[in-house]
C-alpha positions as CSV (number, residue, x, y, z in Angstrom):
1,M,77.0,151.9,93.0
2,L,80.6,153.2,94.4
3,V,82.1,150.4,96.9
4,K,84.8,151.6,99.1
5,I,86.5,148.9,101.5
6,C,88.3,150.9,104.1
7,G,90.9,149.9,106.8
8,I,92.9,147.1,104.4
9,T,96.1,146.4,106.0
10,T,97.9,143.9,104.0
11,P,99.2,143.7,100.2
12,E,97.6,140.6,99.5
13,M,94.0,141.4,101.0
14,A,94.5,144.8,98.9
15,R,95.1,142.9,95.7
16,K,92.0,140.5,96.1
17,V,89.6,143.5,97.0
18,A,91.0,145.4,94.0
19,A,90.5,142.3,91.6
20,S,86.9,141.9,92.9
21,G,85.8,145.3,91.8
22,A,86.1,147.8,94.6
23,D,86.3,151.1,93.5
24,Y,88.4,152.6,96.4
25,I,90.5,151.2,99.3
26,G,91.0,153.1,102.5
27,L,94.6,153.2,104.3
28,L,94.3,154.3,107.7
29,F,97.5,156.0,109.4
30,T,96.0,157.2,112.7
31,S,97.7,155.5,115.7
32,Y,94.5,154.4,117.9
33,S,93.0,152.3,115.0
34,P,93.6,148.5,114.8
35,R,93.6,148.7,111.0
36,Q,96.4,151.2,111.3
37,I,99.4,150.5,109.0
38,D,102.8,152.0,108.6
39,L,104.5,153.8,105.4
40,D,106.4,150.6,104.4
41,I,103.2,148.5,104.1
42,A,101.1,151.3,102.3
43,K,103.9,151.4,99.9
44,Q,103.4,147.6,99.3
45,I,99.6,148.1,99.0
46,C,100.3,150.9,96.5
47,D,102.4,148.9,94.5
48,V,100.1,146.0,94.4
49,L,97.4,148.4,93.4
50,K,99.3,149.6,90.3
51,D,97.6,147.0,88.1
52,Y,94.1,147.6,88.9
53,P,91.7,150.8,88.5
54,T,90.9,151.0,92.3
55,Q,91.8,154.2,93.8
56,V,93.8,154.3,97.1
57,V,92.5,156.7,99.8
58,G,94.4,157.9,102.5
59,V,92.1,158.4,105.8
60,F,93.0,160.9,108.1
61,F,91.8,161.5,111.7
62,D,94.3,163.2,114.0
63,E,97.5,163.4,111.7
64,T,98.9,167.0,111.7
65,L,98.9,168.8,108.4
66,E,102.6,168.2,107.7
67,Q,102.1,164.3,108.4
68,I,99.4,164.4,106.0
69,K,101.3,166.2,103.4
70,A,104.4,163.6,103.9
71,I,102.4,160.6,103.8
72,D,100.6,161.8,100.7
73,A,104.2,163.0,99.0
74,A,105.2,159.4,99.8
75,L,102.4,157.2,98.1
76,N,100.8,159.8,95.7
77,L,97.6,158.9,97.1
78,D,94.9,159.1,94.7
79,V,92.1,160.6,97.2
80,I,92.4,162.1,100.6
81,Q,89.7,161.5,103.3
82,L,89.5,163.9,106.0
83,H,88.2,163.8,109.4
84,G,88.3,166.0,112.6
85,D,88.9,169.8,113.3
86,L,92.4,170.3,111.2
87,P,91.5,169.1,108.1
88,R,88.5,171.6,108.1
89,A,90.7,174.3,108.1
90,S,93.3,172.9,105.8
91,V,91.4,171.3,103.2
92,N,92.5,173.8,100.6
93,E,95.8,172.4,101.0
94,F,94.4,169.3,99.1
95,T,92.4,170.9,96.3
96,H,94.6,169.5,93.6
97,K,93.3,165.9,94.0
98,P,89.9,164.4,95.1
99,I,88.8,164.7,98.5
100,I,86.3,162.6,100.7
101,Y,85.1,164.9,103.4
102,V,83.1,163.6,106.3
103,A,80.2,165.6,106.9
104,D,79.2,166.5,110.5
105,G,76.3,168.8,110.0
106,K,78.8,172.1,109.9
107,D,78.9,174.1,107.0
108,L,81.3,172.6,104.2
109,P,84.5,174.0,103.3
110,S,84.0,176.6,100.4
111,C,86.9,174.9,98.4
112,L,85.1,171.5,98.1
113,D,84.2,170.9,94.4
114,P,81.0,168.8,93.7
115,T,82.6,167.8,90.2
116,K,85.5,165.9,92.0
117,D,84.8,165.7,95.7
118,L,82.7,163.3,97.6
119,L,81.2,163.7,101.0
120,L,80.6,160.8,103.7
121,Y,77.9,160.6,106.0
122,E,78.7,158.4,109.1
123,K,76.6,159.8,112.1
124,I,74.3,162.1,110.5
125,T,71.7,161.9,107.8
126,P,72.4,162.9,104.1
127,P,70.3,165.8,103.1
128,A,67.3,165.1,100.7
129,Q,69.0,167.2,98.1
130,S,72.7,167.6,97.4
131,E,75.0,168.7,94.7
132,F,77.5,166.3,95.9
133,R,78.0,162.8,95.5
134,F,78.2,160.9,98.7
135,F,79.0,157.9,100.6
136,I,77.0,156.4,103.5
137,A,79.2,154.4,106.2
138,G,78.6,153.5,110.0
139,G,77.7,149.9,111.0
140,L,76.8,148.6,107.5
141,D,76.3,144.8,107.1
142,Q,74.5,142.8,104.8
143,S,71.6,142.7,107.1
144,N,71.0,146.5,106.9
145,V,72.9,147.9,103.9
146,L,69.9,147.6,101.3
147,A,67.5,149.4,103.8
148,R,70.1,151.9,104.1
149,I,70.5,152.6,100.6
150,E,66.8,152.5,99.8
151,E,66.6,155.3,102.6
152,T,69.3,157.4,101.6
153,N,70.0,156.9,97.9
154,P,73.6,157.1,98.3
155,D,76.3,157.0,95.5
156,G,78.4,154.7,97.2
157,V,78.9,152.5,100.6
158,D,82.0,152.8,102.7
159,L,82.5,149.4,104.4
160,S,84.9,148.5,107.3
161,S,83.6,146.5,110.4
162,G,81.0,144.9,108.4
163,V,83.5,142.9,106.4
164,E,85.6,141.9,108.9
165,S,85.9,138.4,110.7
166,S,87.5,140.1,113.9
167,R,88.3,143.9,114.9
168,G,90.6,145.3,112.0
169,V,90.8,141.7,110.4
170,K,89.2,141.9,106.6
171,D,87.4,138.8,105.6
172,F,87.5,138.3,101.9
173,G,84.5,136.2,101.8
174,K,82.4,138.7,103.2
175,V,83.8,141.5,100.6
176,R,82.7,139.1,98.0
177,D,79.1,138.8,99.5
178,F,79.0,142.3,99.8
179,L,80.0,143.2,96.3
180,A,77.5,140.6,95.1
181,L,74.6,141.9,97.1
182,L,75.4,145.5,95.7
183,R,76.4,144.7,91.9
184,P,74.0,141.5,91.2
185,T,74.8,141.5,87.7
186,Y,78.7,141.7,88.2
187,Y,80.9,138.7,89.3
188,G,83.7,141.0,91.1
189,A,84.7,143.6,88.8
190,Y,83.5,141.6,85.3
191,G,79.9,141.1,83.8
192,G,77.4,143.5,83.8
193,M,74.6,144.4,81.1
194,F,76.2,146.6,78.6
195,V,73.6,146.8,75.8
196,P,71.5,148.8,73.3
197,E,68.1,150.1,75.2
198,L,66.3,147.9,72.8
199,L,67.7,144.9,74.8
200,I,67.1,146.0,78.4
201,E,63.5,144.8,78.6
202,P,64.1,141.2,77.2
203,L,66.7,140.9,79.6
204,H,64.9,142.4,82.7
205,D,62.1,140.0,81.4
206,L,64.4,137.0,81.4
207,T,66.0,137.8,84.9
208,K,62.5,138.0,86.3
209,A,61.5,134.8,84.8
210,Y,65.0,133.1,85.7
211,H,64.3,133.9,89.4
212,E,60.8,133.2,89.5
213,I,60.2,130.2,87.2
214,A,63.8,128.4,86.7
215,L,64.5,128.5,90.4
216,A,61.4,126.8,91.4
217,D,61.1,123.5,93.0
218,E,58.7,122.8,90.1
219,F,60.9,123.5,87.2
220,Q,64.1,122.1,88.8
221,H,62.0,118.7,89.2
222,E,61.1,118.8,85.5
223,Y,64.5,119.7,84.2
224,L,66.3,117.3,86.2
225,A,63.9,114.5,85.0
226,L,64.8,115.6,81.5
227,L,68.5,115.4,82.2
228,K,68.0,111.8,83.5
229,N,65.8,110.3,81.1
230,F,66.4,112.6,77.9
231,V,70.2,113.7,78.4
232,G,71.4,110.4,80.0
233,R,72.8,111.9,83.1
234,P,74.5,111.4,85.2
235,T,77.6,111.0,82.9
236,A,80.4,108.5,83.6
237,L,83.7,109.2,85.6
238,T,86.2,107.1,83.5
239,E,89.6,106.6,84.7
240,V,92.1,106.4,81.8
241,K,95.2,104.3,83.0
242,N,96.7,104.1,79.6
243,F,96.6,107.5,78.9
244,A,98.2,108.5,82.1
245,A,100.8,105.9,82.1
246,A,101.7,107.4,78.7
247,I,102.2,110.8,80.3
248,G,103.9,109.5,83.4
249,L,100.8,109.7,85.7
250,K,99.0,107.3,87.9
251,H,95.4,108.9,88.4
252,V,94.0,110.6,85.5
253,Y,89.8,110.6,85.1
254,L,87.6,112.0,82.4
255,K,84.1,113.5,83.2
256,R,82.5,111.9,80.2
257,E,80.4,114.5,78.6
258,D,80.9,113.1,75.4
259,L,78.5,110.5,76.4
260,T,75.3,112.6,76.7
261,H,72.4,112.7,74.2
262,T,74.0,115.0,71.3
263,G,77.7,114.3,72.6
264,A,78.8,117.4,74.4
265,H,77.9,119.3,77.6
266,K,76.0,121.9,75.5
267,I,72.7,120.1,75.7
268,N,72.7,120.9,79.5
269,N,72.4,124.5,79.1
270,A,70.3,124.4,76.0
271,L,67.6,122.3,77.4
272,G,67.2,124.4,80.4
273,Q,66.9,127.6,78.8
274,C,64.6,126.0,76.2
275,L,62.3,124.7,78.8
276,L,62.6,128.0,80.7
277,A,61.6,129.8,77.2
278,K,58.5,127.6,76.6
279,K,57.2,128.2,80.2
280,M,57.8,131.9,79.2
281,G,55.4,131.5,76.1
282,K,57.9,131.6,73.9
283,T,57.4,130.0,70.4
284,R,60.8,130.6,68.8
285,I,64.6,130.1,69.8
286,I,67.3,131.6,68.5
287,A,70.9,130.3,69.2
288,E,74.4,131.0,67.9
289,T,77.1,128.1,67.4
290,G,80.6,128.0,66.6
291,A,82.0,124.1,66.6
292,G,78.1,123.6,66.1
293,Q,77.5,121.4,69.5
294,H,75.5,124.3,71.1
295,G,73.4,124.4,67.7
296,V,72.8,120.8,67.6
297,A,71.8,120.9,71.3
298,T,69.3,123.5,70.8
299,A,67.9,122.1,67.6
300,T,67.5,118.6,69.8
301,A,65.7,120.5,72.6
302,C,63.5,122.4,70.0
303,A,62.6,119.4,68.4
304,M,61.5,117.8,71.8
305,L,59.5,121.0,73.1
306,D,58.1,121.8,69.7
307,L,59.8,125.1,69.3
308,E,60.8,126.9,66.3
309,C,64.4,126.9,65.7
310,V,67.1,129.3,64.1
311,I,70.7,128.9,64.1
312,Y,73.4,131.4,63.3
313,M,76.9,130.2,62.4
314,G,79.8,131.8,60.7
315,Q,80.5,130.9,57.1
316,V,83.9,129.6,58.1
317,D,82.4,127.2,60.8
318,V,79.8,126.0,58.3
319,D,82.4,124.9,56.1
320,R,84.5,123.2,58.9
321,Q,81.7,121.6,60.8
322,A,79.5,119.9,58.0
323,P,78.4,117.0,60.3
324,N,76.8,119.2,62.9
325,V,75.2,121.5,60.0
326,A,73.8,118.7,58.7
327,K,72.2,117.1,62.2
328,M,71.0,120.4,62.8
329,R,68.9,120.8,59.5
330,L,67.7,117.3,60.0
331,L,66.5,118.2,63.4
332,G,64.5,120.8,61.9
333,A,66.4,123.8,62.5
334,K,67.2,126.6,59.9
335,V,70.7,127.2,59.8
336,V,71.8,130.8,58.7
337,P,75.5,131.2,57.6
338,V,76.9,134.7,58.8
339,L,79.2,136.1,56.2
340,D,80.4,139.4,57.9
341,G,83.5,140.1,59.7
342,S,85.5,136.9,60.3
343,A,82.7,134.7,59.6
344,T,83.2,132.9,63.0
345,L,81.6,132.7,66.5
346,K,81.5,136.4,67.3
347,D,80.0,137.6,64.2
348,A,77.2,134.6,64.6
349,V,76.5,136.2,68.1
350,N,76.1,139.7,66.5
351,E,73.5,138.1,64.1
352,A,71.5,136.5,66.7
353,L,71.6,139.7,69.1
354,R,70.4,141.7,66.0
355,D,67.3,139.3,65.4
356,W,66.4,139.0,69.4
357,A,66.1,142.9,69.5
358,S,63.3,142.9,66.7
359,S,62.0,139.7,67.7
360,Y,62.0,139.2,71.6
361,E,58.2,139.4,72.2
362,A,58.1,135.8,70.7
363,T,61.7,134.6,70.5
364,H,64.0,133.4,73.3
365,Y,68.0,133.8,72.5
366,C,69.5,130.6,73.7
367,L,72.9,131.8,74.2
368,G,75.3,128.7,74.3
369,T,78.0,129.9,76.9
370,A,78.8,131.6,80.1
371,L,79.2,134.9,78.8
372,G,77.2,138.1,77.4
373,A,74.8,140.5,79.4
374,Y,73.5,139.4,82.6
375,P,71.6,137.0,83.1
376,F,73.1,134.9,80.6
377,P,76.3,133.8,82.6
378,Q,74.4,132.9,85.5
379,I,71.9,131.1,83.7
380,C,74.2,128.9,81.7
381,A,76.4,128.3,85.0
382,R,73.4,127.2,86.7
383,F,72.4,124.4,83.9
384,Q,76.0,123.4,83.4
385,A,76.9,123.2,87.4
386,V,75.3,119.5,87.2
387,I,78.5,118.6,85.6
388,G,80.9,119.6,88.8
389,N,78.2,118.6,91.1
390,E,78.1,115.0,89.6
391,A,81.8,114.9,89.4
392,K,82.5,115.7,93.0
393,V,80.3,113.0,94.3
394,Q,81.4,110.7,91.8
395,F,85.2,111.4,92.2
396,E,84.8,111.0,96.3
397,Q,83.1,107.6,95.9
398,R,85.8,106.3,93.5
399,T,88.8,107.4,95.4
400,E,87.5,108.7,98.8
401,R,89.2,112.1,98.0
402,Q,89.1,114.7,95.9
403,P,91.0,115.7,92.9
404,D,94.3,117.5,93.0
405,V,93.6,119.4,90.0
406,V,90.4,120.1,87.9
407,I,91.3,120.7,84.1
408,A,89.0,122.3,81.5
409,C,89.3,123.6,78.1
410,V,87.9,127.5,77.7
411,G,86.4,129.1,74.9
412,G,83.3,131.1,76.2
413,G,84.0,129.0,79.4
414,S,80.4,127.2,80.0
415,N,82.3,123.5,80.5
416,A,84.9,124.8,82.7
417,I,82.5,126.9,84.8
418,G,80.1,123.9,85.0
419,I,82.9,121.9,86.6
420,F,84.8,124.3,88.7
421,Q,81.8,125.4,90.4
422,A,81.3,122.5,92.7
423,F,85.1,122.8,93.7
424,I,85.5,126.6,94.0
425,P,84.8,126.6,98.0
426,D,87.8,124.0,98.2
427,E,90.9,125.9,97.7
428,K,93.1,122.7,97.9
429,V,91.9,121.7,94.7
430,K,93.7,123.6,91.6
431,L,91.4,124.8,88.8
432,V,93.0,125.2,85.4
433,G,91.4,126.5,82.6
434,V,93.0,126.0,78.9
435,E,92.6,128.3,76.2
436,A,93.4,128.1,72.7
437,G,97.1,128.8,71.9
438,G,96.8,128.4,68.1
439,Y,100.2,128.4,66.4
440,G,101.7,131.7,67.7
441,V,101.6,134.7,70.1
442,G,100.8,137.4,67.6
443,V,97.4,138.8,67.0
444,G,95.0,136.4,65.1
445,Q,97.3,133.6,65.9
446,N,95.6,132.2,69.1
447,A,92.3,132.9,71.3
448,A,94.3,133.3,74.4
449,R,92.3,136.2,76.0
450,F,94.2,135.8,79.6
451,Q,97.6,135.7,77.7
452,S,97.0,138.2,75.1
453,G,93.9,140.2,75.9
454,R,92.9,143.2,78.1
455,L,89.7,144.2,79.8
456,G,87.0,145.2,77.5
457,V,83.5,145.0,76.7
458,L,82.2,142.6,73.9
459,H,78.7,141.4,73.5
460,G,77.2,142.9,76.6
461,N,79.7,142.0,79.4
462,R,82.8,143.4,80.5
463,T,85.7,140.8,80.3
464,Y,88.9,140.0,79.1
465,V,88.7,140.5,75.3
466,L,91.5,140.2,72.5
467,Q,91.9,143.6,70.9
468,T,93.9,145.3,68.3
469,Q,96.2,148.4,69.7
470,D,93.0,150.7,68.4
471,G,90.7,149.0,70.5
472,Q,89.1,146.8,67.8
473,I,88.0,143.3,68.1
474,A,90.7,141.3,67.2
475,D,90.7,138.3,64.9
476,T,91.4,135.0,66.5
477,H,92.6,131.5,65.5
478,S,92.1,127.8,66.7
479,I,92.2,124.8,65.2
480,S,88.8,124.2,67.2
481,A,86.0,126.0,66.0
482,G,84.5,126.3,69.6
483,L,87.5,128.0,71.4
484,D,88.0,130.6,68.9
485,Y,85.7,133.3,70.4
486,A,87.4,136.9,71.1
487,A,86.2,137.3,74.9
488,V,85.9,135.0,77.8
489,G,82.8,134.4,80.5
490,P,83.0,137.1,83.3
491,Q,83.3,134.8,85.9
492,H,86.3,133.0,84.6
493,S,87.8,136.8,84.6
494,D,86.8,137.1,88.1
495,L,88.5,133.8,89.1
496,Y,91.6,134.6,87.3
497,S,91.7,138.2,89.0
498,I,91.4,136.9,92.3
499,G,93.9,133.8,91.9
500,R,91.2,131.2,92.4
501,A,91.9,129.5,89.0
502,E,94.8,129.4,86.5
503,Y,94.5,130.0,83.0
504,D,97.1,128.5,80.4
505,V,97.2,127.5,76.8
506,A,97.7,124.6,74.6
507,S,98.7,125.0,71.0
508,D,96.9,123.7,67.9
509,Q,99.6,121.0,67.9
510,E,99.3,119.8,71.5
511,A,95.7,119.8,71.0
512,L,96.0,117.2,67.8
513,D,98.9,115.2,69.7
514,A,96.3,114.7,72.5
515,F,93.5,113.8,70.4
516,Q,95.4,111.2,68.7
517,L,96.8,109.7,72.0
518,L,93.5,109.7,73.7
519,T,92.0,107.6,70.7
520,R,94.8,105.4,70.6
521,S,95.2,104.6,74.1
522,E,91.6,104.5,75.6
523,G,89.5,103.9,72.3
524,I,87.9,107.6,73.3
525,I,87.8,110.1,70.3
526,P,87.7,113.8,72.3
527,A,86.4,116.6,70.7
528,L,89.4,119.0,69.7
529,E,88.1,121.6,72.5
530,S,88.6,118.8,75.3
531,S,91.8,117.9,73.4
532,H,93.2,121.4,74.3
533,A,92.7,120.6,78.2
534,L,94.4,117.2,77.5
535,G,97.3,118.6,75.4
536,Y,97.9,120.9,78.5
537,L,98.3,118.0,81.0
538,M,100.5,116.1,78.6
539,R,102.9,119.1,78.7
540,V,102.8,119.6,82.3
541,A,102.5,116.0,83.6
542,K,106.4,116.0,84.2
543,D,105.9,118.9,86.7
544,L,103.1,117.1,88.7
545,P,103.7,114.5,91.5
546,K,103.3,111.0,89.7
547,D,100.6,110.0,92.3
548,S,98.6,113.2,91.6
549,Y,94.9,112.9,91.1
550,V,93.8,114.7,87.9
551,L,90.0,115.3,86.5
552,V,89.5,116.3,83.2
553,N,86.1,117.5,81.8
554,L,85.7,115.9,78.3
555,S,83.3,118.2,77.2
556,G,82.4,116.5,74.1
557,R,83.2,114.0,71.3
558,G,85.2,114.3,68.4
559,D,83.1,112.7,65.4
560,K,82.4,116.6,64.5
561,D,86.0,117.1,63.8
562,L,87.3,113.9,62.4
563,P,86.1,114.4,58.8
564,G,87.9,117.7,58.6
565,L,91.1,116.7,60.2
566,I,91.2,113.7,58.1
567,E,90.6,116.1,54.8
568,R,93.5,118.1,56.1
569,G,95.9,115.4,57.0
570,L,96.0,116.4,60.5
571,V,95.7,113.0,61.9
572,N,97.0,109.6,61.2
573,V,94.3,107.3,60.3
574,T,96.4,104.7,58.6
575,N,97.9,101.5,60.6
């Protein structure tokens, strides 16, 4: 469904709307409209939109032909939208670029080309059959748009007053709500369902089960009881005064996901998905894992729920995460080493998807992070939201305020989206995701998708992906096995694009320094993944007000990492 937001009047709103995935932005130049803009503002908007695929539409009502040509020459518009009698007689002046022509029931100009031009039906009903693609417009809002779409079957919708807080003033929240309504599988411009035909049916079945089973009160009561009595929630909020003092701050708090059963946040999602799968009648669970925490969590959930469990794991990760491999096998899971490609997480995902495509009638794929084809990002985010929901209440109880900054490491992005969600509505709270900076900025030296990646499609979703110049998936590196995935969850791409969250990096060495400092100063051994969030904080602490209130999601504990670090001499274990 194409979406056009008409009557944009500021560069900042244009940027936000484009970043959210609108296909077209309409600029009005007519003198009697409250949405009129002058040429200088229009130029600023066009400059902003150069970084986005969104097309700029010049919308003309009563302008002369000379005025329209002058504006087009100044802005190099992508599309011309024509209303009124003059454009009807002069439409052939603009056949060098796409035209949106407002249909009024009269014969269409013969020069319109159905291969590139579109019609807009505002005051009349579209015909049942048309060779042209077309938009519908006129009084559309959330209460009527779906009915109008069902009635007319358009190619797109044109929105203006229905996404305004007052006449002529766009409300970004309403724009976002509209896009979510029209594109439920997307987060703004990111997400979707880019999969082989074989996976369409199981994804649709999973979507239906998620909405009908997982969101029902009965399921939620059972799931929340398991979180309390099996997982050990709520987890603690711990103030780390010694660590804070060492980096020049006063108030640093950790959300202690390392204290969950299995030692990481992964159990929240794995348990939820496995419970849903059992209620769907599935008997077999497959999963991918990198650092091994999701594999352990899935194997644990399967043991408790009496489900067969198969874990795909890249051979590189099998070698460097031996303690977790042993745990999975002890719990009854079959661990399948993956030798293809880089033999890391992306390759494990590939193998899990191949398995699911041929076995989905009895099998559920328990994807471990907030990415992949819809509905996986939504499911994972839902089950991980408990982190942020708890933390927000705990923080206010402890400090009588909310944090200034919330920080979390980002691989696929499950722990980060889990803690971010509760704070997204409060724009006073700064959200920072920390990627793996590795040991350099070159291809294969890091896993910094927002620093070095570009828009692409991987494992079923449109998001930021690390790629080579010819579009192949690039090799990645991180000292942490849980952060070396080549893509990032689509909701993070959305938060980045609209500017609601910032994403930075921590290098291997910064993560190791943080690992050592937290261990020695607080008696808490963090996972290497979480150490990246702490390493970033150590670097930027000097730039923060000393009395800032900082919340870091400690996504897991580091006992899984310790043997490998000791073997490689990367941590000091001498007195």
